[in-house]
N, C-alpha and C positions, 0 to 999 in steps of 0.2 A: 779425570776419571785418573784409578788409581794404575802406580807405576806396576808391572808386574815381578818379584822378587828372583832375580836370576834367574837360570837354566835350570829344568827339573836333572836331579839325581847329581849334581855340583856344587862344591865345596861353594860356603857363601863366606861374604866377608864384610866388616862392619869400619869404616874411616870416617874415625872422630876430630874435627875442629875440637880445638880447647878452650880458647879463653869464647865465655857466654854461650859457653854449648855443654862442657864439662868440670868447669873451673869460672864462679861467680868474680870478674874480677872489676867489674864495673868502675866501681869504687878507686880499689889499690889505681887503675889506667887516668882517671878525673884529678889523683892528686900530685900523680909522676908529670902529666899534665901542667898540671896548674904551678909545682913546683919549678918548672924545671920556667913556662913562662914568663914567672913570678922573679925568678936571675934573668933573664932577659929583656924587664920592663913593660911585657907585652899583656896585654889583656887574656885570664884567662881562659876564660870562658871563649872568646874569637878562636883561639889558639884550638884550645879542645874541640870545638863544630870543626875549625878545617880536619881536626888528626884522624875525630871520624872516618872520612870522606875518601881521606889520601896519606901514603904512605909517608913516617919520617921527611927522606932526602928532599918528595912533593911539600908538603907541609912545613919545611925548613924557607925551602923557595918560594910558598907567598906570603908569611907573618914575619919573615926576619930574612928576608933580601939582601944586610948588606952585613951579613953573618956568613962565615966561612961555617959553613955544611956542615963538615968534617969537625969540627970541636961542636957546632948543636947534636951531632951526634953523641959523641961520647960524655958529653955531658948527661944530654936525655937516658945513655945505658950505663950510665952512674948512676943515677936515679932508678933506673927499672930495679939493676940488679944489688940495691941496698931492699926497694920495696920487695923484694923475694925473702930475703935473710930476712926482713923488722914487717912486712907487712901482717896487714889478719885478713886471711884465705877462710873461704869455703867454699866445696863441691854442690854441683846443685845435687839436688835428692832427688837418687836415683842411680846417679853414677857407679856409687861405690858396689849396691847391688850387683846392674850391670855388665862394669868392666869384669869385677871375678868370677861371674857366669861363662864371661866367653869363655871360650876351646885359645888358647898358646897357637899364634902363629895365623890365627882368624884376623886379625883387628890393630890397627895403626893410626898413633895422630897424624892429623896434617896442622902445622899451623905455621902463622907468620911470628913466630915470636919464637923465638930461640928453646936449643934442646936444653941445655943445662939450667935455664929459668924455666921448664915446663916439668921437666926432675925435680927444680924445688921445690917448685908448690904442688906436684903430688906427694913428696917426700914428706911435705907437712901438711894434708890435709889426707895421707895416709891412700892414694887410688895406686895403683896397680900402673905403670909404665911398660908397654907390650915391646917386643925386639924392634919391632920398626916407629921411628921415629924422619917424619919429613920437615925440617923445620926453615928460616928461612935463608940457614947457609946453604945447603944443603938443592938446591937449586936458584938455575936466575931468573928464571921469571916467577914471581910470587901470583894469589887469588887477587882478580880474575881468571887468569890461565891456567885452562888445566891442567901445565906440567905438576902441581903438586899433589895431586891426587893419583894422576897415570904414575906420577913416581913411587906414590904407594904402592902402585896392587903390581906394578915392575918386580920391588921387593919384598913383596909378601907371594908375586907368585899368579897372582891370581889377574882373572880378564876383567875387563871393565862391566861389563856386564853379567858381571857374580859378585860387585861389589853394593853397598850402600852408604852409601855417606850421609851424615849425621849432621847437620849448621846451624848455623842461629840468623848469619848475616850473609846478606845476598851477593855481596861476591863471592864468598864460601862455597853461598849456593850454582851460581855461575859458572863456576871453579870443575864441580862435579857434574851439573847438568855438560859441560862440553866438553868431557873426560866419558861420557859417553855411559854414563851409572845414573842409579835409582837414588832420589833425594830426598833425603825426608829434614821439615825445617821444625826446628823445637824450640821454649824460652820467647819465645817472640805471643805478643796479645792479637797480633793481624800477622793471618799465610806470608810467607816472601815472596814475591815471584817466583813462578820457574818452579818454584818443585810441587813432587808429585803429591806430597801426603804431610798436614800439619801437625802442629800436637802441642798444645797454650805451656807445654814444662814436657823436658827431661821427662821426669815418672812419673809422667803418659804413656810416655812412647818404650816406654824397658817393657812388656811385655811381649808388643808389635815388634819393635827388636830384636828379641832373643829369639821368637816365631819364622822370625828371613832369615835368621841361620842354619836354623833347622830345614827350610825349605816346606816349613807349615803356612796353614792360611788360618789359623786359628786367631780368632780375634782380629781380624786382620779388617774388619767391615763397622769394627766401633767407634775410630776418631774420623778424626775428618779428614776427609779427601779435599784436595784440591781439583778444584775444576777448571 
């Protein structure tokens, strides 16, 4: 079944994940982790496999238990910051059109990364940055906890029932669902479990996201619902 978009007659809000949803950063993430792994004499493929499903400190505990995790994190952060300055980034098709069409104050970014990196990437890809950015430093609990998305809703003055979450990863989908929000998945060939709707690409979702913000049902039946 398709979740109904919020409550009729109320302002609707859209909360976006960043990496994998608006910004294509897979190659960058893989290169950063490869460089980090090589500095510690570790298997880059194994390190990246672990990093995909754990937070950095948990990754270090698994792949480099004999090293100081604070040192490991400092090295990783330095590599990530350098990548923001010199790496090649691209926004997913439809991202610029979508974000510029949204009214200020009705959308936010909710990321497990840090705001200064998000701003750097958005600056390099020409994407607008909203008033509200909830990053890893803003919350004690990251995704899949509902805390990041609930924090964004609070800062926007929104009720969870009036929020649409756009995600590409299972942990983000779970976070949005636990926050009591409508959640749509994008940029995956297979639907993420739990998402109310699935789109193969962000471009495919643009019209329906904009329709959600206006309370319109036009076109909502044309994408793939998740049963």
